[in-house]
C-alpha positions as a Python dict, from the first residue, in 0.01 Angstrom:
ca = {
    (1, 'M'): (0, 0, 0),
    (2, 'P'): (220, -312, -5),
    (3, 'S'): (310, -439, -353),
    (4, 'K'): (303, -802, -235),
    (5, 'G'): (72, -996, -6),
    (6, 'L'): (82, -996, 373),
    (7, 'Q'): (207, -1354, 385),
    (8, 'Y'): (508, -1263, 172),
    (9, 'Y'): (616, -993, 416),
    (10, 'L'): (533, -1208, 719),
    (11, 'N'): (764, -1478, 584),
    (12, 'K'): (1040, -1215, 561),
    (13, 'L'): (964, -1055, 899),
    (14, 'N'): (1268, -894, 1059),
    (15, 'P'): (1220, -886, 1438),
    (16, 'S'): (1465, -596, 1467),
    (17, 'M'): (1236, -382, 1251),
    (18, 'V'): (944, -450, 1485),
    (19, 'T'): (1155, -298, 1763),
    (20, 'Y'): (1253, -17, 1531),
    (21, 'A'): (892, 62, 1439),
    (22, 'R'): (788, 55, 1804),
    (23, 'E'): (1063, 299, 1898),
    (24, 'L'): (969, 517, 1603),
    (25, 'K'): (613, 525, 1732),
    (26, 'G'): (742, 614, 2079),
    (27, 'V'): (565, 338, 2270),
    (28, 'T'): (688, 83, 2521),
    (29, 'K'): (644, -293, 2489),
    (30, 'K'): (370, -273, 2750),
    (31, 'E'): (182, -3, 2559),
    (32, 'L'): (212, -194, 2232),
    (33, 'A'): (94, -513, 2402),
    (34, 'E'): (-214, -334, 2537),
    (35, 'S'): (-299, -201, 2189),
    (36, 'L'): (-275, -553, 2045),
    (37, 'R'): (-441, -721, 2344),
    (38, 'K'): (-129, -928, 2395),
    (39, 'T'): (111, -963, 2685),
    (40, 'P'): (441, -772, 2707),
    (41, 'A'): (613, -1111, 2709),
    (42, 'T'): (460, -1186, 2367),
    (43, 'I'): (595, -859, 2227),
    (44, 'S'): (938, -939, 2371),
    (45, 'R'): (935, -1280, 2203),
    (46, 'I'): (833, -1130, 1868),
    (47, 'E'): (1108, -866, 1889),
    (48, 'S'): (1369, -1123, 1989),
    (49, 'G'): (1271, -1354, 1703),
    (50, 'D'): (1157, -1634, 1933),
    (51, 'L'): (797, -1603, 1815),
    (52, 'R'): (664, -1545, 1465),
    (53, 'P'): (319, -1382, 1488),
    (54, 'D'): (20, -1512, 1298),
    (55, 'I'): (-95, -1313, 998),
    (56, 'E'): (-369, -1129, 1190),
    (57, 'T'): (-124, -1015, 1457),
    (58, 'F'): (125, -915, 1187),
    (59, 'F'): (-136, -698, 1017),
    (60, 'S'): (-231, -545, 1351),
    (61, 'L'): (135, -474, 1426),
    (62, 'S'): (177, -272, 1107),
    (63, 'R'): (-152, -90, 1167),
    (64, 'V'): (-83, 2, 1530),
    (65, 'L'): (278, 100, 1458),
    (66, 'N'): (163, 307, 1159),
    (67, 'V'): (393, 152, 899),
    (68, 'E'): (335, -54, 586),
    (69, 'P'): (385, -432, 630),
    (70, 'Q'): (699, -425, 414),
    (71, 'F'): (862, -190, 664),
    (72, 'L'): (870, -477, 914),
    (73, 'S'): (1050, -701, 665),
    (74, 'R'): (1326, -456, 574),
    (75, 'D'): (1692, -528, 641),
    (76, 'E'): (1794, -298, 926),
    (77, 'N'): (2130, -251, 752),
    (78, 'D'): (1941, -77, 471),
    (79, 'F'): (1868, 199, 720),
    (80, 'L'): (2137, 464, 757),
    (81, 'A'): (2116, 455, 1135),
    (82, 'F'): (2271, 740, 1328),
    (83, 'D'): (2601, 667, 1495),
    (84, 'I'): (2478, 623, 1854),
    (85, 'S'): (2827, 686, 1994),
    (86, 'R'): (2818, 1036, 1843),
    (87, 'I'): (2467, 1151, 1930),
    (88, 'H'): (2470, 1471, 2131),
    (89, 'F'): (2143, 1603, 2276),
    (90, 'R'): (2108, 1976, 2335),
    (91, 'G'): (1860, 2072, 2602),
    (92, 'Q'): (1764, 1986, 2955),
    (93, 'R'): (1809, 1628, 3066),
    (94, 'K'): (1445, 1566, 3145),
    (95, 'A'): (1355, 1360, 2839),
    (96, 'S'): (1297, 991, 2905),
    (97, 'A'): (1493, 717, 2730),
    (98, 'T'): (1178, 632, 2530),
    (99, 'Q'): (1140, 993, 2417),
    (100, 'K'): (1505, 1020, 2317),
    (101, 'K'): (1487, 694, 2125),
    (102, 'M'): (1172, 812, 1946),
    (103, 'L'): (1340, 1135, 1837),
    (104, 'I'): (1642, 942, 1711),
    (105, 'R'): (1421, 706, 1512),
    (106, 'Q'): (1217, 994, 1370),
    (107, 'G'): (1536, 1165, 1263),
    (108, 'E'): (1649, 842, 1100),
    (109, 'A'): (1312, 813, 922),
    (110, 'V'): (1370, 1154, 763),
    (111, 'S'): (1725, 1047, 678),
    (112, 'D'): (1576, 730, 524),
    (113, 'V'): (1373, 941, 282),
    (114, 'F'): (1684, 1148, 210),
    (115, 'N'): (1874, 826, 135),
    (116, 'F'): (1600, 731, -114),
    (117, 'F'): (1686, 1048, -306),
    (118, 'K'): (2048, 936, -325),
    (119, 'K'): (1950, 588, -444),
    (120, 'R'): (1752, 751, -726),
    (121, 'G'): (2067, 921, -847),
    (122, 'I'): (2040, 1264, -688),
    (123, 'S'): (2377, 1400, -579),
    (124, 'F'): (2418, 1639, -290),
    (125, 'P'): (2709, 1863, -183),
    (126, 'S'): (2995, 1667, -29),
    (127, 'D'): (3114, 1723, 326),
    (128, 'N'): (3351, 2019, 325),
    (129, 'I'): (3361, 2071, 701),
    (130, 'S'): (3442, 1754, 896),
    (131, 'D'): (3813, 1760, 813),
    (132, 'L'): (3837, 2056, 1053),
    (133, 'S'): (3749, 1825, 1344),
    (134, 'T'): (3983, 1856, 1640),
    (135, 'P'): (3974, 1769, 2012),
    (136, 'A'): (4019, 2129, 2126),
    (137, 'Q'): (4186, 2159, 2465),
    (138, 'T'): (4126, 2523, 2554),
    (139, 'Q'): (3883, 2807, 2488),
    (140, 'Y'): (4151, 2962, 2269),
    (141, 'D'): (4153, 2644, 2057),
    (142, 'I'): (3775, 2668, 2020),
    (143, 'E'): (3795, 3034, 1919),
    (144, 'E'): (4054, 2942, 1655),
    (145, 'L'): (3839, 2656, 1525),
    (146, 'S'): (3537, 2885, 1492),
    (147, 'I'): (3745, 3131, 1289),
    (148, 'E'): (3872, 2850, 1064),
    (149, 'L'): (3517, 2735, 999),
    (150, 'R'): (3406, 3087, 910),
    (151, 'K'): (3693, 3112, 665),
    (152, 'R'): (3608, 2772, 516),
    (153, 'L'): (3245, 2876, 463),
    (154, 'N'): (3336, 3225, 339),
    (155, 'L'): (3118, 3384, 606),
    (156, 'G'): (3336, 3680, 695),
    (157, 'F'): (3326, 3794, 1057),
    (158, 'G'): (2991, 3967, 1084),
    (159, 'P'): (2638, 3829, 1132),
    (160, 'I'): (2565, 3517, 927),
    (161, 'S'): (2292, 3581, 671),
    (162, 'N'): (2175, 3218, 644),
    (163, 'L'): (2361, 2952, 842),
    (164, 'T'): (2133, 2669, 729),
    (165, 'N'): (2200, 2738, 361),
    (166, 'S'): (2575, 2765, 420),
    (167, 'L'): (2581, 2427, 594),
    (168, 'E'): (2369, 2255, 327),
    (169, 'C'): (2599, 2390, 56),
    (170, 'N'): (2894, 2235, 238),
    (171, 'G'): (2764, 1883, 294),
    (172, 'Y'): (2562, 1903, 616),
    (173, 'T'): (2203, 1782, 635),
    (174, 'I'): (1964, 1977, 857),
    (175, 'I'): (1654, 1780, 957),
    (176, 'K'): (1348, 1929, 1122),
    (177, 'L'): (1112, 1730, 1343),
    (178, 'E'): (751, 1823, 1411),
    (179, 'N'): (740, 1612, 1728),
    (180, 'G'): (930, 1677, 2046),
    (181, 'H'): (723, 1949, 2210),
    (182, 'G'): (765, 1924, 2585),
    (183, 'F'): (1064, 1687, 2563),
    (184, 'S'): (1312, 1959, 2672),
    (185, 'I'): (1540, 1871, 2381),
    (186, 'D'): (1630, 2142, 2132),
    (187, 'A'): (1844, 1944, 1890),
    (188, 'F'): (2084, 1655, 1848),
    (189, 'S'): (2347, 1560, 1597),
    (190, 'S'): (2527, 1256, 1463),
    (191, 'M'): (2671, 1103, 1149),
    (192, 'S'): (2424, 941, 909),
    (193, 'G'): (2653, 726, 703),
    (194, 'K'): (2917, 976, 596),
    (195, 'T'): (2687, 1276, 624),
    (196, 'P'): (2703, 1506, 928),
    (197, 'T'): (2342, 1553, 1034),
    (198, 'I'): (2178, 1801, 1270),
    (199, 'V'): (1824, 1728, 1386),
    (200, 'L'): (1620, 2024, 1509),
    (201, 'C'): (1326, 1975, 1743),
    (202, 'P'): (1052, 2241, 1764),
    (203, 'H'): (1187, 2565, 1911),
    (204, 'E'): (1012, 2845, 2091),
    (205, 'S'): (1219, 3099, 1900),
    (206, 'S'): (1417, 3117, 1576),
    (207, 'S'): (1714, 3279, 1750),
    (208, 'R'): (1742, 2982, 1986),
    (209, 'A'): (1719, 2743, 1689),
    (210, 'L'): (2012, 2922, 1528),
    (211, 'F'): (2220, 2881, 1843),
    (212, 'S'): (2120, 2513, 1860),
    (213, 'I'): (2253, 2455, 1508),
    (214, 'A'): (2586, 2617, 1596),
    (215, 'H'): (2597, 2417, 1922),
    (216, 'E'): (2561, 2092, 1728),
    (217, 'I'): (2832, 2194, 1481),
    (218, 'G'): (3052, 2228, 1786),
    (219, 'H'): (2975, 1874, 1897),
    (220, 'L'): (3040, 1732, 1550),
    (221, 'L'): (3376, 1907, 1520),
    (222, 'L'): (3499, 1880, 1880),
    (223, 'H'): (3368, 1549, 2008),
    (224, 'E'): (3431, 1231, 1812),
    (225, 'Y'): (3245, 1035, 2078),
    (226, 'T'): (2989, 1154, 2331),
    (227, 'D'): (3027, 1093, 2701),
    (228, 'G'): (2722, 1300, 2796),
    (229, 'S'): (2933, 1521, 3020),
    (230, 'M'): (2861, 1880, 3112),
    (231, 'Q'): (3213, 1960, 2995),
    (232, 'Q'): (3124, 1864, 2638),
    (233, 'E'): (2808, 2075, 2661),
    (234, 'K'): (3010, 2374, 2783),
    (235, 'E'): (3257, 2332, 2498),
    (236, 'A'): (2978, 2312, 2239),
    (237, 'N'): (2815, 2622, 2388),
    (238, 'Y'): (3144, 2808, 2380),
    (239, 'F'): (3194, 2709, 2016),
    (240, 'A'): (2844, 2830, 1926),
    (241, 'S'): (2908, 3165, 2093),
    (242, 'S'): (3248, 3218, 1932),
    (243, 'F'): (3130, 3101, 1589),
    (244, 'L'): (2813, 3312, 1580),
    (245, 'M'): (2975, 3613, 1751),
    (246, 'P'): (3345, 3638, 1652),
    (247, 'W'): (3530, 3805, 1934),
    (248, 'K'): (3667, 4113, 1756),
    (249, 'S'): (3370, 4211, 1541),
    (250, 'F'): (3116, 4141, 1815),
    (251, 'K'): (3323, 4318, 2078),
    (252, 'D'): (3339, 4627, 1856),
    (253, 'E'): (2960, 4638, 1823),
    (254, 'C'): (2848, 4521, 2166),
    (255, 'P'): (2724, 4797, 2401),
    (256, 'K'): (2967, 4852, 2687),
    (257, 'R'): (2681, 4909, 2933),
    (258, 'W'): (2368, 4702, 2989),
    (259, 'N'): (2074, 4861, 2815),
    (260, 'Y'): (1779, 4649, 2706),
    (261, 'T'): (1686, 4872, 2412),
    (262, 'A'): (2042, 4873, 2281),
    (263, 'F'): (2066, 4493, 2295),
    (264, 'S'): (1724, 4460, 2133),
    (265, 'E'): (1854, 4666, 1841),
    (266, 'L'): (2173, 4459, 1829),
    (267, 'K'): (1960, 4147, 1802),
    (268, 'K'): (1809, 4274, 1476),
    (269, 'R'): (2154, 4268, 1320),
    (270, 'W'): (2305, 3954, 1473),
    (271, 'K'): (1979, 3750, 1481),
    (272, 'L'): (2068, 3598, 1818),
    (273, 'S'): (1885, 3605, 2148),
    (274, 'I'): (1966, 3882, 2393),
    (275, 'G'): (2050, 3611, 2646),
    (276, 'A'): (2311, 3460, 2412),
    (277, 'M'): (2463, 3801, 2340),
    (278, 'L'): (2480, 3882, 2711),
    (279, 'Y'): (2661, 3556, 2776),
    (280, 'R'): (2909, 3632, 2498),
    (281, 'A'): (2963, 3980, 2646),
    (282, 'K'): (3053, 3812, 2975),
    (283, 'Q'): (3287, 3567, 2799),
    (284, 'L'): (3470, 3856, 2634),
    (285, 'N'): (3493, 4049, 2963),
    (286, 'I'): (3278, 4328, 2825),
    (287, 'F'): (3046, 4269, 3121),
    (288, 'S'): (3136, 4158, 3469),
    (289, 'D'): (2963, 3859, 3626),
    (290, 'S'): (2753, 4093, 3839),
    (291, 'T'): (2640, 4299, 3538),
    (292, 'Y'): (2549, 3981, 3351),
    (293, 'I'): (2346, 3847, 3644),
    (294, 'R'): (2170, 4182, 3689),
    (295, 'A'): (2075, 4192, 3320),
    (296, 'I'): (1943, 3836, 3323),
    (297, 'K'): (1738, 3902, 3636),
    (298, 'Q'): (1593, 4218, 3487),
    (299, 'M'): (1481, 4029, 3175),
    (300, 'K'): (1338, 3749, 3386),
    (301, 'Y'): (1135, 3983, 3605),
    (302, 'S'): (1005, 4178, 3304),
    (303, 'G'): (900, 3857, 3126),
    (304, 'T'): (1123, 3919, 2824),
    (305, 'S'): (1370, 3638, 2889),
    (306, 'I'): (1135, 3374, 2744),
    (307, 'H'): (954, 3572, 2475),
    (308, 'E'): (1205, 3817, 2335),
    (309, 'P'): (1104, 4070, 2068),
    (310, 'N'): (1266, 4111, 1724),
    (311, 'E'): (1289, 3740, 1642),
    (312, 'P'): (1456, 3678, 1303),
    (313, 'D'): (1282, 3486, 1025),
    (314, 'T'): (1308, 3110, 1064),
    (315, 'E'): (1569, 2968, 830),
    (316, 'K'): (1436, 2711, 584),
    (317, 'V'): (1606, 2395, 463),
    (318, 'S'): (1619, 2355, 86),
    (319, 'L'): (1770, 2016, -3),
    (320, 'F'): (1440, 1827, 19),
    (321, 'S'): (1255, 2079, -198),
    (322, 'E'): (1524, 2066, -465),
    (323, 'A'): (1527, 1685, -457),
    (324, 'I'): (1148, 1660, -491),
    (325, 'S'): (1155, 1900, -788),
    (326, 'L'): (1412, 1679, -962),
    (327, 'L'): (1209, 1364, -895),
    (328, 'I'): (893, 1525, -1033),
    (329, 'D'): (1083, 1634, -1345),
    (330, 'N'): (1184, 1269, -1392),
    (331, 'N'): (829, 1140, -1334),
    (332, 'I'): (915, 979, -1000),
    (333, 'K'): (635, 1005, -745),
    (334, 'I'): (577, 950, -376),
    (335, 'N'): (448, 595, -425),
    (336, 'E'): (804, 481, -502),
    (337, 'I'): (916, 600, -158),
    (338, 'E'): (623, 414, -3),
    (339, 'E'): (706, 90, -183),
    (340, 'Q'): (1080, 98, -118),
    (341, 'T'): (1078, 220, 242),
    (342, 'G'): (749, 101, 389),
    (343, 'H'): (671, 444, 532),
    (344, 'K'): (305, 544, 516),
    (345, 'R'): (221, 808, 255),
    (346, 'K'): (85, 1048, 515),
    (347, 'N'): (403, 1010, 720),
    (348, 'I'): (616, 1084, 413),
    (349, 'I'): (407, 1392, 338),
    (350, 'D'): (446, 1508, 698),
    (351, 'I'): (821, 1460, 668),
    (352, 'L'): (838, 1665, 349),
    (353, 'I'): (629, 1950, 488),
    (354, 'A'): (844, 1957, 803),
    (355, 'Q'): (1147, 1997, 573),
    (356, 'D'): (992, 2316, 431),
    (357, 'V'): (874, 2157, 105),
    (358, 'D'): (599, 2376, -37),
    (359, 'Q'): (247, 2230, -22),
    (360, 'E'): (202, 2281, -398),
    (361, 'L'): (521, 2086, -467),
    (362, 'V'): (407, 1806, -237),
    (363, 'S'): (75, 1794, -423),
    (364, 'R'): (255, 1754, -757),
    (365, 'F'): (458, 1468, -606),
    (366, 'I'): (141, 1263, -553),
    (367, 'P'): (31, 1044, -850),
    (368, 'G'): (-269, 1188, -1032),
    (369, 'N'): (-202, 1547, -928),
    (370, 'T'): (-18, 1643, -1245),
    (371, 'Q'): (-257, 1887, -1407),
    (372, 'E'): (-141, 2244, -1419),
    (373, 'R'): (-379, 2504, -1284),
    (374, 'K'): (-557, 2682, -1570),
    (375, 'P'): (-585, 3061, -1544),
    (376, 'L'): (-927, 3191, -1450),
    (377, 'V'): (-889, 3512, -1650),
    (378, 'Q'): (-737, 3596, -1986),
    (379, 'M'): (-689, 3890, -2220),
    (380, 'M'): (-961, 3940, -2479),
    (381, 'P'): (-841, 3957, -2843),
}
């Protein structure tokens, strides 16, 4: 709940934050106008600063947009907005501009909570990766970059046990979104302040999510600015393949003939989709183009190309859980995030749960839920 009255926040209304909240909600001006029983022109005037709404409309704005009133009075510069020039979307290009903007804003909302942790004195690992950035010119350059990154992260040249943990330990932030189903976007990446950030949308499989993370690392290291070209997508895909499946070690283990059972077993070790491993086999000239196409067609016809077996466990992010534990230890609760950011409590809870924070830890983060559970049984003297 707001710590000051509605009139106070109305007097400090920031029109840019009305636009921000609308984009976060994922609605158009027309849709917002219909919810408020106003005209789209009225919404445009409010967002441009030409019209200050009355107090009833202001309250309705915050209610419909699902934010606290103080959110609409925040300085937009207080938000660590993603660098738009560096946002790379992985996935099919079917998502609308409104959907893409919503996902960006939702990623920034999670980053906003993360920034609250920093403001409360929590320190996180510094970026130990971005200095490797280079505008690679050839596939050989990309292979070399992937090897350098593996060396930097002390990953060796075999399967990676936990890529998410390795990235978090070296200054990357991995954000998970609950929304995005049906948007045909797997992930996107950008800089949030000085922090390289990868945002994961819901995935149909954990192996595909792992490839998406590696794909976004490729964008962050190879492409200082995005031009949305297929060439950049191809380069990021090539980086992901070479990073997750180093040429020598993978070539030594990869079956030299197409056999579904053999690749299914290989998946258990490398934790990558059979489709991704087949593509890498083609890149390394283990398979010819015709063998690759035949294998893909066989999987498609058998129905295993979409729902592959032997999916690895989904990797969990840990930075948010560790931060919440520290805040609880210092008697800092969720209401402080509400008051300082203007995000609704339920939205903050949803953000934390999406970042793999345990439900019990979330419960302890809520004021009043501090009692420890008493044991139901005990030893008799």
